[in-house]
C-alpha positions as CSV (number, residue, x, y, z in Angstrom):
1,M,125.0,50.0,119.6
2,K,123.5,52.7,121.7
3,S,122.9,52.9,125.4
4,S,119.2,52.6,126.4
5,W,119.7,53.9,129.9
6,K,117.1,56.6,130.8
7,D,117.6,58.7,133.9
8,N,113.9,59.2,134.4
9,E,113.3,55.5,134.6
10,V,115.8,54.9,137.4
11,K,115.0,57.8,139.8
12,S,113.0,55.6,142.1
13,L,115.5,52.7,141.9
14,Q,118.7,54.4,143.1
15,H,118.5,53.0,146.6
16,D,117.6,49.5,145.6
17,P,120.6,47.6,144.0
18,L,118.5,44.6,143.0
19,A,115.9,46.9,141.3
20,L,118.8,48.5,139.3
21,R,120.1,45.1,138.5
22,V,116.7,44.1,137.1
23,Y,116.6,47.4,135.1
24,T,120.0,47.0,133.3
25,S,119.5,43.3,132.9
26,R,116.4,44.0,130.9
27,L,118.3,46.6,128.8
28,L,120.8,43.9,127.9
29,G,118.1,41.3,127.4
30,K,116.1,43.3,124.9
31,E,119.1,43.4,122.5
32,P,119.2,40.0,120.6
33,T,122.8,40.6,119.4
34,L,123.9,40.6,123.0
35,V,121.8,37.8,124.5
36,L,119.3,35.5,122.9
37,H,116.6,33.3,124.5
38,G,117.9,33.0,128.1
39,G,121.6,33.5,127.3
40,G,124.0,35.6,129.3
41,N,123.7,36.4,133.0
42,T,124.0,39.3,135.4
43,S,124.6,39.7,139.1
44,V,124.7,42.3,141.9
45,K,126.4,42.0,145.3
46,A,124.5,43.3,148.3
47,Q,124.2,42.8,152.1
48,Q,121.3,41.5,154.0
49,K,120.5,40.5,157.6
50,N,119.9,36.9,158.4
51,L,117.5,35.4,160.9
52,Y,119.9,36.1,163.7
53,G,120.4,39.7,162.8
54,E,123.8,39.1,161.3
55,T,124.8,41.0,158.2
56,E,125.8,38.7,155.3
57,D,127.3,39.5,151.9
58,I,125.0,38.1,149.2
59,L,125.4,37.6,145.5
60,Y,122.1,38.0,143.6
61,I,122.7,36.2,140.3
62,K,120.3,35.3,137.4
63,G,118.6,32.1,138.2
64,S,118.3,29.2,135.8
65,G,115.3,29.4,133.5
66,W,115.0,33.2,133.5
67,D,115.4,35.4,130.5
68,L,117.2,38.7,130.9
69,A,114.7,40.4,128.6
70,T,111.9,39.8,131.1
71,I,113.6,39.0,134.4
72,E,112.2,40.3,137.7
73,K,113.5,40.3,141.2
74,P,112.4,36.7,141.9
75,G,114.5,35.6,139.0
76,F,117.7,36.4,140.9
77,A,119.1,33.7,143.2
78,P,120.6,34.9,146.5
79,V,123.8,33.0,147.4
80,K,126.2,33.6,150.3
81,M,129.4,35.2,149.0
82,D,131.7,33.4,151.5
83,A,130.5,30.0,150.3
84,L,131.2,31.0,146.6
85,C,134.6,32.3,147.4
86,K,135.5,29.2,149.3
87,M,134.5,27.1,146.3
88,A,136.8,29.1,144.1
89,K,139.7,28.0,146.2
90,L,139.0,24.3,145.8
91,E,141.3,22.4,143.5
92,R,138.5,20.1,142.2
93,L,134.8,20.2,142.2
94,S,132.4,18.5,139.9
95,D,129.8,20.7,138.3
96,S,127.0,18.6,139.8
97,D,128.5,19.0,143.3
98,M,129.0,22.7,142.6
99,V,125.3,23.1,141.8
100,K,124.4,21.3,145.1
101,A,126.8,23.5,147.1
102,Q,125.5,26.7,145.5
103,R,122.0,25.5,146.3
104,A,122.9,24.8,149.9
105,A,124.4,28.3,150.2
106,M,121.2,30.1,149.1
107,T,119.3,32.2,151.6
108,D,116.0,31.6,149.9
109,P,115.2,27.9,149.2
110,N,112.3,28.9,146.9
111,A,114.5,30.9,144.5
112,P,115.7,29.3,141.2
113,N,119.0,27.6,140.9
114,P,121.9,30.1,140.6
115,S,123.7,30.4,137.3
116,V,126.6,28.0,136.9
117,E,128.8,31.0,136.6
118,A,128.0,32.2,140.1
119,I,131.5,31.5,141.4
120,L,133.0,33.5,138.6
121,H,130.7,36.5,139.3
122,A,131.6,36.2,143.0
123,I,135.4,36.5,142.5
124,I,135.1,39.6,140.3
125,P,135.5,42.3,142.9
126,Y,132.8,44.7,141.8
127,K,129.2,45.2,142.8
128,F,127.6,44.8,139.3
129,V,128.7,42.2,136.8
130,D,127.3,41.8,133.3
131,H,127.9,38.9,131.0
132,T,126.7,38.6,127.3
133,H,127.3,36.5,124.3
134,A,127.8,39.5,122.0
135,D,127.6,38.3,118.4
136,A,130.2,40.8,117.1
137,V,132.8,39.9,119.7
138,V,132.3,36.2,119.4
139,A,132.3,36.3,115.6
140,I,135.7,38.1,115.7
141,S,137.1,35.4,118.0
142,N,135.8,32.8,115.6
143,S,138.1,34.0,112.8
144,P,141.8,33.4,112.1
145,Q,144.0,35.3,114.5
146,G,140.8,36.0,116.5
147,E,142.7,36.6,119.7
148,A,145.1,38.9,118.0
149,R,142.2,40.9,116.5
150,I,140.6,41.2,119.9
151,R,143.9,42.6,121.3
152,E,144.1,45.0,118.4
153,I,140.6,46.3,119.1
154,Y,140.9,46.6,122.9
155,G,144.5,46.8,123.7
156,K,145.3,46.3,127.4
157,R,141.9,47.4,128.6
158,I,140.5,43.9,128.4
159,L,141.5,40.7,130.1
160,I,141.4,37.9,127.5
161,V,140.6,34.3,128.6
162,P,141.1,31.4,126.2
163,Y,138.1,29.1,125.9
164,V,137.5,27.0,129.0
165,M,134.4,24.9,129.6
166,P,131.8,26.9,131.6
167,G,131.2,26.0,135.2
168,F,133.7,25.3,138.0
169,I,136.6,24.8,135.6
170,L,136.2,28.3,134.1
171,A,135.7,29.9,137.5
172,R,138.8,28.1,138.9
173,E,140.9,29.1,135.8
174,I,140.0,32.8,136.1
175,Y,140.5,32.7,139.9
176,K,144.1,31.5,139.3
177,M,144.6,34.1,136.5
178,T,143.4,37.0,138.5
179,R,144.6,36.5,142.0
180,S,147.4,39.0,141.7
181,I,146.0,41.4,139.0
182,D,144.9,45.0,139.5
183,W,141.2,44.8,138.4
184,S,141.0,48.6,138.2
185,K,143.1,48.5,135.0
186,Y,140.5,46.5,133.1
187,E,137.2,47.6,131.6
188,G,136.0,44.1,131.0
189,M,136.9,40.5,130.2
190,I,136.5,38.5,127.0
191,L,136.2,34.8,127.0
192,L,137.2,33.7,123.5
193,H,134.4,31.9,121.6
194,H,132.1,32.5,124.5
195,G,131.3,36.1,125.4
196,V,132.0,39.4,127.3
197,F,132.1,40.4,130.9
198,T,131.9,44.0,132.2
199,F,131.8,45.1,135.8
200,S,131.6,48.2,138.0
201,D,130.4,49.3,141.4
202,D,127.8,51.4,139.5
203,A,125.0,49.7,137.5
204,R,125.0,52.3,134.7
205,T,128.8,52.1,134.3
206,S,128.9,48.3,134.0
207,Y,126.0,48.4,131.5
208,E,127.4,51.1,129.3
209,Q,130.9,49.6,129.3
210,M,129.3,46.5,127.7
211,I,127.6,48.7,125.1
212,R,130.9,50.5,124.5
213,L,133.0,47.3,124.1
214,V,130.5,45.7,121.8
215,S,130.3,48.9,119.7
216,L,134.1,48.8,119.2
217,A,133.7,45.3,117.9
218,E,130.9,46.4,115.6
219,S,132.9,49.3,114.3
220,Y,135.9,47.0,113.6
221,L,133.6,44.6,111.6
222,K,132.1,47.5,109.7
223,K,135.6,48.5,108.6
224,H,137.2,45.1,108.1
225,A,134.4,42.8,107.3
226,P,131.6,44.7,105.6
227,V,128.7,42.5,104.5
228,T,126.7,43.9,101.5
229,G,123.6,42.8,99.6
230,P,120.7,40.8,101.0
231,A,122.8,39.2,103.7
232,K,123.2,42.6,105.3
233,K,119.5,43.0,105.7
234,K,117.7,42.0,108.9
235,S,116.2,38.5,108.6
236,T,112.8,38.5,107.1
237,S,111.8,35.0,108.2
238,K,108.4,36.1,109.3
239,K,107.6,37.3,105.8
240,A,108.1,34.2,103.8
241,P,107.1,34.5,100.2
242,L,103.4,33.7,99.6
243,V,104.1,31.6,96.5
244,F,105.7,28.2,96.6
245,S,104.9,25.4,94.2
246,E,103.0,22.4,95.5
247,K,106.0,20.3,94.6
248,E,108.3,22.5,96.8
249,L,105.8,22.4,99.7
250,L,105.5,18.7,99.5
251,A,109.2,18.3,99.5
252,F,109.3,20.5,102.6
253,A,106.7,18.4,104.3
254,A,108.6,15.2,103.4
255,L,111.7,16.6,105.0
256,R,109.9,17.3,108.2
257,Q,108.5,13.7,108.2
258,V,112.0,12.2,107.8
259,V,113.4,14.4,110.7
260,A,110.5,13.2,112.8
261,Q,111.3,9.6,111.9
262,V,114.9,10.0,112.9
263,T,114.0,11.8,116.1
264,G,111.3,9.3,116.9
265,K,109.0,12.1,117.8
266,A,106.7,14.6,116.0
267,M,108.6,17.7,115.0
268,L,107.5,21.1,113.6
269,A,109.5,22.8,110.9
270,R,109.6,26.4,109.6
271,L,110.9,27.6,106.3
272,N,112.7,30.9,106.8
273,A,112.8,32.3,103.3
274,G,113.6,35.9,103.5
275,S,116.2,37.6,101.3
276,A,119.0,37.1,103.9
277,E,118.2,33.4,104.2
278,R,118.0,32.8,100.5
279,S,121.2,34.7,99.9
280,F,123.0,32.6,102.5
281,S,121.6,29.3,101.2
282,N,123.1,30.1,97.8
283,L,126.7,30.5,99.0
284,S,128.9,28.1,97.1
285,N,130.6,26.9,100.3
286,V,127.5,26.9,102.5
287,A,127.9,23.1,103.3
288,S,131.4,23.7,104.6
289,L,130.5,26.8,106.5
290,T,127.6,25.2,108.4
291,S,129.6,22.0,109.2
292,R,132.2,23.9,111.4
293,G,130.2,24.5,114.5
294,P,127.9,27.1,116.3
295,L,128.5,30.7,117.0
296,T,128.9,30.0,120.7
297,P,128.9,26.6,122.4
298,D,125.9,27.8,124.4
299,H,123.8,27.4,121.3
300,I,124.7,23.7,120.8
301,I,121.9,22.5,123.1
302,R,119.4,24.1,120.7
303,T,121.0,23.7,117.3
304,K,123.4,20.7,117.7
305,R,126.9,21.0,116.5
306,T,126.2,21.5,112.8
307,A,123.4,22.1,110.3
308,V,122.6,19.8,107.4
309,A,123.1,21.3,103.9
310,L,120.5,19.8,101.6
311,G,121.4,18.7,98.1
312,R,119.8,16.7,95.3
313,D,118.4,14.1,97.7
314,P,117.3,16.0,100.7
315,E,115.7,13.1,102.5
316,N,118.8,11.0,102.2
317,D,120.8,14.0,103.4
318,I,118.8,14.0,106.7
319,K,119.5,10.2,107.1
320,N,123.2,10.7,106.4
321,F,123.3,13.5,109.0
322,A,121.8,11.2,111.6
323,K,124.4,8.5,110.7
324,E,127.3,10.9,111.0
325,Y,125.9,12.3,114.3
326,R,125.9,8.8,115.8
327,Q,129.5,8.4,114.6
328,Y,130.4,11.7,116.2
329,F,128.8,10.5,119.5
330,D,130.7,7.2,119.3
331,R,134.0,8.9,118.7
332,H,133.8,10.9,122.0
333,N,131.8,8.5,124.2
334,K,135.0,6.8,125.3
335,N,133.7,5.4,128.6
336,G,130.4,4.3,127.2
337,R,128.5,6.0,130.0
338,L,126.6,8.6,128.0
339,T,123.3,8.1,126.2
340,C,123.1,9.4,122.6
341,L,120.6,12.2,122.0
342,D,118.4,12.0,119.0
343,A,120.4,12.2,115.9
344,A,118.2,14.5,113.8
345,P,119.3,18.0,112.8
346,R,117.8,21.2,114.2
347,W,118.4,23.4,111.3
348,A,119.0,22.9,107.6
349,V,120.1,25.0,104.6
350,W,118.0,24.5,101.5
351,P,119.8,26.0,98.5
352,G,117.6,28.5,96.7
353,Q,114.9,28.4,99.3
354,G,116.5,29.5,102.6
355,T,116.9,27.9,106.0
356,I,114.7,25.5,107.9
357,A,114.3,25.2,111.7
358,F,113.1,22.0,113.3
359,G,111.7,21.8,116.8
360,R,109.2,20.1,119.1
361,S,107.2,23.3,119.6
362,V,106.6,26.7,118.0
363,S,108.8,28.3,120.6
364,D,111.6,25.9,119.9
365,V,111.4,26.6,116.2
366,Q,111.4,30.3,116.9
367,I,114.5,30.1,119.1
368,I,116.3,28.0,116.5
369,S,115.3,30.4,113.7
370,D,116.6,33.4,115.7
371,I,119.9,31.6,116.5
372,T,120.3,30.6,112.9
373,A,119.7,34.2,111.6
374,Q,122.5,35.5,113.9
375,T,124.8,32.6,113.1
376,M,124.5,33.4,109.4
377,Q,125.5,37.0,110.0
378,A,128.5,36.0,112.2
379,I,129.6,33.4,109.7
380,Q,129.8,36.1,107.0
381,W,131.7,38.5,109.2
382,A,134.2,35.8,110.1
383,E,134.6,34.8,106.4
384,A,135.3,38.4,105.5
385,L,138.0,38.3,108.2
386,G,139.7,35.3,106.7
387,G,137.5,32.3,107.5
388,W,134.8,31.0,109.9
389,Q,136.3,28.7,112.5
390,T,134.8,27.5,115.8
391,L,135.8,25.3,118.7
392,S,137.1,21.8,118.2
393,E,134.7,18.9,117.8
394,K,135.9,17.6,121.2
395,D,135.1,20.9,123.0
396,L,131.7,21.1,121.4
397,F,130.9,17.5,122.3
398,E,131.8,18.2,125.9
399,M,129.4,21.1,126.0
400,E,126.6,19.2,124.2
401,Y,126.9,16.3,126.7
402,W,127.8,18.4,129.7
403,E,126.0,17.1,132.7
404,L,124.5,20.5,133.5
405,E,123.2,20.9,129.9
406,Q,121.6,17.5,130.1
407,A,120.0,18.5,133.3
408,K,118.4,21.5,131.5
409,L,116.9,19.1,128.9
410,K,115.4,17.0,131.7
411,K,113.6,20.0,133.1
412,F,111.5,20.2,129.9
413,G,109.5,17.3,131.4
414,H,107.2,14.9,129.6
415,A,105.8,15.9,126.3
416,L,102.1,16.7,125.8
417,P,100.1,14.0,123.9
418,L,100.1,15.9,120.6
419,Q,103.4,17.7,121.0
420,G,104.9,18.5,117.6
421,K,101.8,17.6,115.6
422,V,100.2,20.0,113.1
423,A,96.4,20.2,113.0
424,L,94.1,22.1,110.6
425,V,90.6,22.9,111.9
426,T,87.9,24.5,109.9
427,G,85.0,26.5,111.3
428,A,87.5,27.5,114.0
429,A,86.0,30.9,115.0
430,S,83.2,29.5,117.2
431,G,81.6,26.5,118.7
432,I,83.1,23.0,118.1
433,G,85.8,24.4,115.8
434,R,87.1,26.9,118.4
435,A,86.9,24.3,121.2
436,C,89.0,21.9,119.0
437,V,91.6,24.6,118.4
438,E,91.9,25.3,122.1
439,A,92.0,21.5,122.9
440,F,94.7,20.8,120.4
441,Q,96.8,23.7,121.6
442,A,96.4,22.5,125.2
443,Q,97.7,19.1,124.1
444,G,100.8,20.5,122.4
445,A,99.8,20.7,118.8
446,A,100.4,23.6,116.4
447,V,97.1,24.6,114.9
448,A,95.9,26.3,111.7
449,A,92.5,27.7,112.5
450,L,90.4,28.4,109.4
451,D,87.2,30.3,109.3
452,I,85.3,32.5,106.8
453,S,85.0,35.1,109.6
454,K,87.8,37.6,109.7
455,S,87.6,37.5,113.5
456,V,89.6,34.3,113.4
457,K,92.8,36.2,112.7
458,G,92.8,37.9,116.1
459,L,90.9,35.3,118.1
460,F,93.8,33.1,119.2
461,K,96.7,34.8,120.9
462,A,99.0,31.8,121.2
463,K,101.9,31.6,118.8
464,S,101.1,28.0,118.2
465,V,97.8,29.0,116.5
466,L,97.7,30.4,113.0
467,G,94.4,32.1,112.3
468,L,93.5,32.1,108.6
469,V,90.5,33.5,106.8
470,C,89.2,31.0,104.3
471,D,86.1,30.5,102.2
472,L,86.0,26.7,101.9
473,T,83.8,26.9,98.9
474,N,86.6,28.7,97.1
475,E,89.4,26.3,96.1
476,A,92.0,29.1,95.6
477,D,91.4,30.1,99.3
478,V,91.8,26.5,100.4
479,K,95.1,26.1,98.5
480,E,96.5,29.3,99.9
481,C,95.6,28.5,103.5
482,L,97.0,25.0,103.2
483,A,100.2,26.4,101.8
484,G,100.4,28.9,104.6
485,T,100.0,26.2,107.1
486,V,102.7,24.0,105.7
487,R,105.2,27.0,105.4
488,H,104.6,28.0,108.9
489,F,104.5,24.6,110.7
490,G,106.2,22.2,108.3
491,G,103.4,19.9,107.2
492,L,100.0,18.5,108.2
493,D,99.1,15.6,110.5
494,I,95.5,16.2,111.6
495,L,92.5,17.5,109.6
496,V,89.4,18.3,111.5
497,S,86.7,19.0,108.8
498,N,84.2,20.8,110.9
499,A,82.8,23.9,109.1
500,G,79.1,23.9,108.4
501,I,75.9,25.7,108.4
502,F,72.4,24.8,109.7
503,P,69.8,25.8,107.1
504,V,66.4,27.1,107.9
505,S,64.0,24.2,108.6
506,E,61.8,23.5,105.6
507,K,59.9,20.4,104.5
508,I,60.9,18.8,101.3
509,A,57.8,20.0,99.6
510,D,58.6,23.6,100.6
511,M,62.4,23.5,100.0
512,Q,63.8,26.5,98.3
513,P,66.5,25.6,95.7
514,E,69.0,28.0,97.1
515,V,68.7,26.5,100.6
516,W,69.3,23.0,99.3
517,E,72.3,24.1,97.1
518,R,73.9,26.2,99.8
519,S,73.7,23.3,102.3
520,L,75.3,20.9,99.8
521,S,78.0,23.4,98.9
522,V,79.1,24.2,102.4
523,N,78.2,21.0,104.3
524,L,79.4,18.5,101.7
525,T,81.3,19.8,98.6
526,S,83.6,22.1,100.5
527,H,84.7,19.2,102.7
528,Q,85.5,17.1,99.6
529,R,87.5,19.9,98.2
530,L,89.4,20.4,101.4
531,L,90.1,16.7,101.8
532,K,91.3,16.4,98.2
533,N,93.8,19.2,98.7
534,C,95.0,18.0,102.1
535,V,95.7,14.3,101.2
536,P,99.1,14.9,99.5
537,F,100.3,16.7,102.6
538,L,98.7,14.2,105.0
539,S,100.5,11.4,103.2
540,H,103.7,13.1,104.5
541,G,102.3,13.6,107.9
542,I,103.1,11.9,111.2
543,D,100.5,9.3,112.1
544,P,98.0,11.3,109.9
545,A,94.4,11.4,110.9
546,V,91.2,12.9,109.5
547,I,88.2,13.6,111.8
548,I,85.0,14.5,110.0
549,V,82.4,16.2,112.1
550,G,79.1,14.7,111.1
551,S,75.7,14.8,112.9
552,K,73.2,12.6,114.8
553,N,71.0,13.4,111.8
554,V,72.9,10.9,109.7
555,P,71.7,7.8,111.6
556,A,68.6,9.4,112.9
557,P,67.3,12.2,110.7
558,G,64.3,14.4,111.7
559,P,61.6,16.0,109.6
560,G,62.2,19.5,108.2
561,V,66.0,19.3,108.0
562,S,66.5,17.4,104.7
563,A,69.0,19.9,103.3
564,Y,71.2,19.5,106.4
565,S,70.7,15.7,106.9
566,V,71.4,14.8,103.3
567,A,74.5,16.8,103.2
568,K,75.8,15.3,106.5
569,A,74.9,11.8,105.3
570,G,76.9,12.4,102.1
571,L,79.8,13.7,104.1
572,T,79.7,10.6,106.2
573,Q,79.7,8.4,103.1
574,L,82.6,10.5,101.8
575,A,84.5,9.7,105.0
576,R,83.8,6.0,104.6
577,V,85.1,5.9,101.1
578,A,88.1,8.0,102.2
579,A,88.9,5.5,104.9
580,L,89.0,2.8,102.2
581,E,91.1,4.8,99.8
582,F,93.6,6.4,102.2
583,A,94.4,3.4,104.3
584,T,97.3,2.5,102.0
585,L,98.7,6.0,102.6
586,G,98.6,5.4,106.4
587,I,95.8,8.0,106.8
588,R,93.0,7.1,109.1
589,V,89.6,8.7,108.7
590,N,86.9,8.6,111.4
591,V,83.6,10.4,112.0
592,V,82.2,12.0,115.1
593,H,78.5,12.5,115.3
594,P,77.6,15.2,117.8
595,N,74.0,16.0,118.7
596,Q,72.5,19.0,120.4
597,V,75.7,20.9,121.0
598,F,74.0,24.2,121.9
599,D,77.1,26.5,122.4
600,T,77.7,26.5,118.6
601,A,76.9,29.2,116.0
602,I,74.2,27.1,114.3
603,W,72.1,26.9,117.5
604,T,70.9,30.5,117.7
605,P,68.3,31.3,120.4
606,E,65.6,31.3,117.6
607,V,66.6,27.9,116.3
608,L,66.8,26.4,119.8
609,E,63.4,27.7,120.7
610,K,61.8,26.5,117.5
611,R,63.2,23.0,117.9
612,A,62.1,22.8,121.5
613,Q,58.6,23.8,120.5
614,H,58.6,21.3,117.7
615,Y,59.1,18.5,120.3
616,G,56.8,20.1,122.8
617,M,59.6,20.7,125.4
618,T,61.0,23.5,127.4
619,I,64.5,24.7,126.2
620,D,66.1,23.1,129.3
621,E,64.3,19.8,128.7
622,Y,65.4,19.9,125.0
623,K,69.0,20.5,125.9
624,K,69.1,17.3,128.0
625,S,66.8,15.2,125.8
626,N,69.0,12.2,125.8
627,L,69.2,8.9,127.7
628,L,71.8,10.2,130.2
629,K,70.0,13.5,130.7
630,V,73.2,15.5,130.2
631,E,74.1,18.6,128.1
632,I,76.7,18.2,125.4
633,T,79.2,21.0,125.0
634,S,81.7,22.0,122.3
635,N,84.5,21.1,124.7
636,D,83.1,17.6,125.1
637,V,83.2,17.1,121.4
638,A,86.7,18.7,121.1
639,Q,88.1,16.3,123.7
640,L,86.7,13.3,121.7
641,V,88.2,14.8,118.5
642,C,91.6,15.1,120.2
643,A,91.4,11.5,121.4
644,M,90.5,10.4,117.8
645,A,93.5,12.3,116.5
646,G,95.8,10.7,119.1
647,S,97.3,7.3,119.9
648,I,94.2,5.8,121.4
649,F,92.6,5.6,117.9
650,A,95.9,4.9,116.1
651,K,94.6,1.6,114.8
652,T,91.0,2.7,114.0
653,T,89.7,3.9,110.7
654,G,86.2,4.1,109.2
655,A,84.6,4.4,112.6
656,Q,81.5,6.6,113.4
657,I,81.4,7.7,117.1
658,P,78.3,9.4,118.5
659,I,78.6,12.0,121.3
660,D,75.0,12.6,122.2
661,G,74.4,11.5,125.7
662,G,72.7,8.4,124.2
663,N,69.9,8.7,121.7
664,D,67.3,5.9,121.6
665,R,66.7,6.4,117.8
666,V,70.5,6.0,117.1
667,I,70.9,3.1,119.5
């Protein structure tokens, strides 16, 4: 590991301790083998004048909810040093009372809650304190004779602390251990199974001591625990193979469905199938390795205590995991005061395929995938050192059900209406399709956005949207995009069959064959082809729903648009038959009939003007030519589509819903 400190970047920060603290915190945060997704914490001690002009010693420590990789000054909570030092001298203090006391000692009530390790940072007698969960160091401590190996690497330069539960207990233990030591003899402190602390009165020194200590551990592993072959390579999760059989993809979707059933909530899943993941999944003792515990207890709130190793009956393996998890909870819930978390796994090992991450959102899945990738590496290091071993089940349970960890979960708040669902929307680059993608995303769904336009790939910036170029008249394209959706999100729950074209207006007597054929191909046949290929995956979906975007022209056609009206009428009839056929699979099929949605691609200025002239109206009159005299927008349609995909329409199938402001011909 190399230092990333650059003198030219800190010239203007030298007289601002908090700015220096931000700078080195970000250097640590950008290295995933040191801290991952909010892990670790840093602090700086400084002085400030209070309202009365009195100078106070303040600890600025990373606040809850901030990530070191992106932290800014407001991310540091200012806490009075004297209060923290007094807390360290108390014999007993519950963690919830500690949080309250730290909050009361803050000089800025609008700042985030201080880290639970604020007391520990306060009693370390140096200006800058850095704390990471360095993979290399923790992996060594998770091996036989781990403590002895740590001593072998660092000698007497490091203070070694046996694992103690984070929070007040840890701070109190280190306070008692260090009251009479000479801190100047130590370059850092290692908490076994937990992480590394370094400290100095100089920001650069503290940061580079961390780099140096971790580098020593990495060198030790390179010499004593070399990992060769695919497992050595960086995870290639984002480059999953393009070819999986439909049988394998359906099995994957079925797994996600079972996890969701166990959880009681919709869940996403990602198949990480790079060479490192596949190599790890094929280890003969992988089931044993992944049943021993996480790399660091800090991960347990994300990954649970263990993974599930899938065998010949993967769906039953998920159910057995849930059963064993409840037994684990019952073993340790001695006083009966705790409430069991959902019993579903958060990651799985699928022999021959790779690893799977389960989560309620795309960001959750990414975090679990990243933690899994680094856990795999650490496991293989520890195995090469004699065997992977982690904390006891009791210690891990206490961390998983720690009151402060539970408080973090509560901060996630209420789920969005479609949280954890997977939607596929066609015609997604513009108009109703684009509005549907944005509406689904806003309601928590992950979305595959399909369009024939290549612009769809860069149109949506959110990680919860997968833009895919697809010609729906080409079945190979359809199959490939559907497979990509399932690999990336885990399955399919919602299909919005929206793509369409509006042919040039021609009377039947003047109809050109190519106009007729093209309309039927795009506006009808492609929808049938898409529906046929999606049904096997929808049958493994979570409350699966199909919404067909029809047209007012179905119940109330107009002259000159036979190619469009007939195709949309056929599409509506297809939806009615699908509602009859798919009901036994639990798939509901409904139709929305928009009319005069003018912010869509089919309503070009030329088409709009021509239709207005046809009815002898101005363009504005034509836009509001409905009973309510209102204009219908793509977003209006999208909101209705979302409602039809959600719980409001959970018991409705075969319905046709107009959204047209009221049309006297339809009514």
